[in-house]
C-alpha positions in Angstrom: 154.8 88.7 29.1 151.8 89.9 27.0 152.6 92.9 24.8 150.3 95.9 24.3 151.0 98.2 21.3 149.8 101.8 21.3 148.4 103.7 18.3 150.7 106.1 16.6 151.1 109.3 18.6 149.4 107.9 21.7 152.8 107.1 23.4 153.3 110.8 24.2 151.7 110.8 27.7 153.7 107.6 28.6 156.9 109.3 27.5 156.0 112.1 29.9 155.7 109.5 32.7 151.9 109.7 33.1 150.8 106.4 34.7 147.4 106.0 32.9 146.8 104.5 29.4 143.2 104.7 28.1 141.5 102.1 26.1 141.4 104.3 23.0 145.3 104.5 22.9 145.6 100.8 22.3 146.1 99.4 18.9 146.5 95.7 19.6 147.2 93.2 22.3 149.4 90.2 21.8 147.6 87.7 24.0 144.7 87.6 26.4 145.8 89.1 29.8 143.8 88.5 32.9 142.7 91.4 35.1 145.6 92.9 36.9 148.2 90.9 35.0 151.4 92.8 34.1 151.8 93.6 30.4 154.7 95.1 28.4 153.8 98.5 26.8 155.3 99.2 23.4 154.9 101.9 20.7 153.3 101.0 17.4 156.9 100.6 16.0 157.8 98.2 18.8 159.8 100.6 21.1 159.7 99.5 24.8 158.0 102.0 27.1 157.7 100.0 30.4 155.1 97.8 31.9 151.8 98.2 33.8 148.7 96.4 35.2 146.1 95.6 32.6 142.3 95.9 33.3 139.9 94.9 30.6 136.9 96.5 32.3 138.1 100.0 33.0 138.5 102.9 30.6 141.9 103.3 32.1 143.1 100.1 30.4 146.7 100.1 31.9 148.2 101.6 35.0 151.8 101.9 34.7 154.0 100.2 37.3 157.4 101.2 35.8 158.7 103.2 32.8 162.0 101.3 33.1 161.9 98.7 30.4 164.4 96.5 32.3 162.5 96.4 35.5 160.7 93.2 36.6 157.4 93.6 38.5 157.8 91.1 41.3 158.0 91.0 45.1 161.3 92.9 45.1 159.9 95.7 42.9 157.0 96.3 45.5 159.4 96.1 48.4 161.6 98.8 46.9 158.6 101.0 46.2 157.3 100.5 49.8 160.7 101.2 51.3 160.9 104.5 49.3 157.5 105.5 50.7 158.5 104.6 54.2 161.7 106.4 54.1 160.0 109.6 52.9 157.5 109.3 55.7 160.2 108.9 58.3 161.9 112.1 57.3 158.5 114.1 57.6 157.1 112.6 60.8 158.4 115.4 63.1 156.5 117.9 61.0 153.3 115.9 61.0 153.2 115.5 64.7 150.6 112.8 64.6 150.2 109.0 64.8 147.8 108.9 61.9 149.2 109.6 58.4 149.4 108.3 54.9 152.2 105.9 54.2 151.4 105.0 50.5 149.7 107.5 48.2 148.9 105.4 45.2 150.2 106.8 41.9 152.3 109.6 43.5 154.3 106.9 45.4 154.7 104.8 42.2 151.9 102.3 43.3 148.8 102.9 41.4 145.6 101.9 43.2 147.2 101.2 46.5 146.6 103.4 49.5 148.0 102.6 53.0 147.1 104.9 56.1 148.5 104.4 59.5 146.3 104.9 62.5 148.2 104.5 65.7 149.0 100.7 65.8 146.9 99.7 62.8 147.3 100.0 59.1 144.3 100.6 56.8 144.7 99.6 53.1 142.8 100.3 50.0 143.3 98.2 47.0 141.2 100.0 44.3 142.3 98.7 40.9 142.8 95.3 39.2 146.6 95.6 39.4 146.4 96.3 43.1 144.1 93.5 43.7 146.4 91.1 41.7 149.2 91.9 43.9 147.4 92.3 47.2 148.9 89.3 49.0 152.4 90.3 48.2 151.7 93.9 49.4 150.2 92.6 52.7 153.1 90.2 53.4 155.5 93.2 52.8 153.6 95.5 55.0 153.9 92.8 57.8 157.6 92.5 57.2 158.4 96.2 57.0 156.1 97.9 59.5 155.5 96.8 63.1 151.7 97.1 63.8 148.9 95.2 65.7 146.7 94.6 62.5 146.1 95.4 59.0 142.5 96.2 57.9 141.1 96.6 54.4 138.7 99.4 53.3 138.4 98.6 49.6 134.8 100.0 49.4 135.0 102.7 46.9 133.0 102.8 43.8 136.1 102.8 41.6 136.5 99.1 42.2 133.3 98.5 40.5 134.6 100.1 37.3 137.5 97.7 37.6 135.2 94.7 37.7 136.0 94.2 41.5 133.5 93.8 44.3 133.9 96.0 47.5 135.8 94.4 50.3 136.1 95.3 54.0 137.7 93.3 56.8 140.7 92.3 58.7 143.7 91.1 56.7 146.1 90.1 59.5 146.5 90.5 63.2 144.1 92.0 65.8 140.8 93.4 64.6 140.7 97.1 65.3 138.4 98.3 68.1 135.2 100.1 67.0 136.7 103.3 68.3 140.4 104.1 68.0 142.0 107.2 69.5 144.6 109.2 67.4 146.4 112.5 68.0 147.3 115.5 66.1 149.6 117.8 68.1 147.7 118.3 71.4 144.3 117.3 70.0 142.8 113.8 70.3 140.2 112.2 67.9 138.2 109.0 68.0 138.1 107.4 64.7 136.2 104.5 63.2 138.4 102.8 60.8 135.9 100.0 60.1 133.0 102.1 58.9 134.1 105.8 58.9 134.6 108.0 55.9 137.5 107.2 53.7 139.9 105.1 55.7 138.4 106.3 59.0 139.4 110.0 59.1 140.1 112.9 56.7 143.9 112.7 57.1 144.3 114.9 54.0 142.7 117.9 56.0 145.3 117.9 58.8 147.1 121.0 57.8 143.8 122.8 56.8 142.3 121.9 60.3 145.3 123.7 61.9 144.9 126.6 59.5 141.6 127.5 61.1 143.2 128.1 64.5 144.4 131.7 63.9 140.9 132.8 62.7 138.8 131.2 65.4 139.1 133.2 68.7 135.8 134.4 69.9 134.2 133.4 66.6 130.7 132.0 66.0 131.3 129.2 63.5 129.3 127.0 61.2 131.0 123.7 60.2 129.2 122.2 57.2 129.6 118.5 56.3 131.4 118.3 59.6 131.9 114.5 59.9 133.4 113.9 63.3 133.9 117.5 64.0 137.5 118.1 63.2 137.5 121.8 62.1 135.2 122.5 65.0 137.5 120.9 67.5 140.4 122.9 66.4 138.4 126.1 66.4 137.1 125.6 70.0 140.6 124.7 71.3 141.6 128.1 69.8 139.0 129.9 71.7 135.9 129.9 69.3 132.8 131.1 71.0 130.4 128.5 69.5 130.4 125.9 66.7 127.4 124.4 64.9 128.2 121.1 63.1 126.0 120.0 60.2 126.2 116.4 58.9 124.0 113.8 57.5 125.4 111.0 59.6 124.1 110.5 63.2 127.2 108.2 63.8 129.5 111.0 62.7 127.8 113.6 64.9 128.1 111.2 67.9 131.8 110.9 67.2 132.0 114.7 67.1 130.3 114.8 70.6 132.7 112.3 72.0 135.7 114.2 70.5 134.6 117.3 72.5 134.8 115.2 75.7 138.3 113.7 75.1 139.5 117.2 74.5 138.0 118.7 77.6 135.7 121.0 75.6 132.2 121.8 77.0 129.2 120.2 75.2 127.4 123.6 75.6 129.9 125.1 73.2 128.6 123.0 70.2 125.3 122.3 68.5 124.9 119.3 66.1 122.4 119.3 63.4 121.6 116.2 61.4 120.3 116.4 57.9 120.8 117.6 54.3 123.3 120.5 54.4 121.6 122.4 51.5 118.2 122.4 53.3 119.7 123.2 56.7 121.6 126.1 55.2 118.5 127.6 53.5 116.5 127.3 56.8 119.3 129.0 58.7 119.5 131.8 56.1 115.8 132.3 56.2 115.9 132.6 60.0 118.4 135.4 59.6 121.3 133.5 61.4 124.8 134.8 60.5 128.3 133.5 61.3 131.8 135.0 61.7 133.4 131.9 60.0 132.0 129.1 57.9 133.7 125.9 56.9 132.4 124.3 53.7 133.9 120.8 53.2 131.5 118.8 51.0 132.0 115.3 49.7 132.8 114.7 46.0 129.8 115.9 44.0 130.9 113.7 40.9 132.7 110.6 40.0 132.6 111.0 36.1 132.8 113.8 33.6 129.1 113.2 32.7 128.1 114.8 36.0 130.3 117.8 36.0 127.6 120.3 35.2 125.4 119.3 38.1 128.4 119.1 40.4 129.4 122.7 39.4 125.9 124.0 40.1 126.1 122.2 43.6 129.5 123.8 44.5 128.2 127.2 43.3 125.0 127.1 45.2 126.3 125.8 48.5 129.0 128.6 48.5 126.5 131.2 47.5 124.5 130.3 50.7 127.7 130.5 52.7 128.5 133.9 51.5 125.0 135.1 52.2 125.3 133.8 55.8 128.6 135.4 56.7 128.8 138.6 58.8 130.5 141.6 57.5 134.3 140.8 57.6 133.5 137.1 57.8 135.7 134.2 56.7 134.9 131.3 54.5 137.0 128.0 54.3 135.8 126.3 51.3 136.9 123.0 49.7 136.5 120.7 46.8 137.8 117.1 46.9 136.7 116.2 43.4 139.6 115.4 41.2 137.7 116.4 38.0 137.2 120.0 39.3 140.5 121.8 38.6 141.8 124.6 40.9 141.0 127.1 38.1 137.5 125.8 37.7 136.9 125.7 41.5 138.0 129.4 41.9 135.6 130.3 39.0 132.8 128.6 40.9 133.5 130.6 43.9 133.6 133.7 41.9 130.2 133.0 40.5 128.9 132.2 44.1 130.2 135.5 45.3 128.7 137.3 42.3 125.3 135.8 43.0 125.4 136.5 46.7 126.5 140.2 45.9 129.5 140.1 48.3 133.0 141.5 47.9 135.2 138.5 48.6 139.0 138.3 48.6 141.3 135.3 48.6 143.6 135.4 51.6 144.8 131.9 51.5 145.0 128.7 49.5 144.9 125.2 50.9 145.8 121.8 49.6 147.1 118.4 50.7 149.5 117.9 53.6 153.0 116.6 53.1 152.3 112.9 53.7 150.0 113.1 50.6 152.6 114.0 47.9 151.6 114.7 44.4 153.8 113.5 41.5 154.5 116.4 39.0 153.7 113.8 36.3 150.3 113.0 37.8 148.3 116.3 38.3 145.2 114.2 39.0 146.7 113.5 42.4 146.1 117.0 43.4 142.5 116.3 44.2 142.1 118.5 47.2 141.9 122.3 46.8 140.7 124.9 49.2 140.4 128.7 49.5 140.2 131.0 52.5 138.1 134.1 51.6 137.2 137.2 53.6 134.3 139.3 52.7 133.9 143.0 53.2 
């Protein structure tokens, strides 16, 4: 096995079980490992620290598979990791009350770069790193062995693969090809999802608990649902008795799904208005027209994928939340989120403070929102806590 030696003092994060080793931490490589190949990690003095997947293209040069120096990275290793992830999900399934949930959550389940989501009878996988791609065939065969399903579909179409020197890949791995529309349930609510072309792996599974949180604030309310995708927050609000919901999204396909989701939940089409376009522009137009709302949901996509863009991203988060504050009625509620891993909870709260200050409103935090239980976050990997949300009430 190829050995990678770290520079003096750069082993500290590995000893703290953080799974990423950056290129600047590496002193020398004894060999020429191919992308995704397993390498042995050692200190400058030769002490064994574990092993991980090597990627010559990424700034994250090694993603650690195991901190156990005696552990072999082979089919049995991945089987053990998958069985651990599956056993945890079995214990929490009653609390999820859904047939769509995350089975493998990458680094936090000890499998960097590997995501597996279940949608009813289908599995959707993402292999986002060189190491994940290297072991993809093994992972797929194990999923077939361990999880009864009709088919396994790949959605490895995120930009992170380009940083790893990998091309985007979509398509059927094994079994039946999923239908263009697949129905899932969350408690007593049904959703159509598109696992072939939809956002993420087809649906925002990470917002399940936060969709449910909107229920107690919705009765009789006039609601604006920004970056609505297929209308998840709006469906929950209408089922809870909201008077009206306006969905805003840039995708006509997503808004069509939102319309279909009304129908399968026996909700009247007249209770919702769908507006397609740029949310920033639409919000300014609504503000100019004097429109005000009882509750606003602000769930934008990631505004950045590298630290070089953080200033512009912060400006975007502040501006869009300022618009939301200005459009709330007195006593109104704002559900606001950031899914950018590079935006810390502390920074996000500061941006909301700045937005409230510019909007000249008195806003109070009455709730904090995060990831659901099927998206666990390792205490050694805080980067996994990418989704953060606040519930605010203005006076």
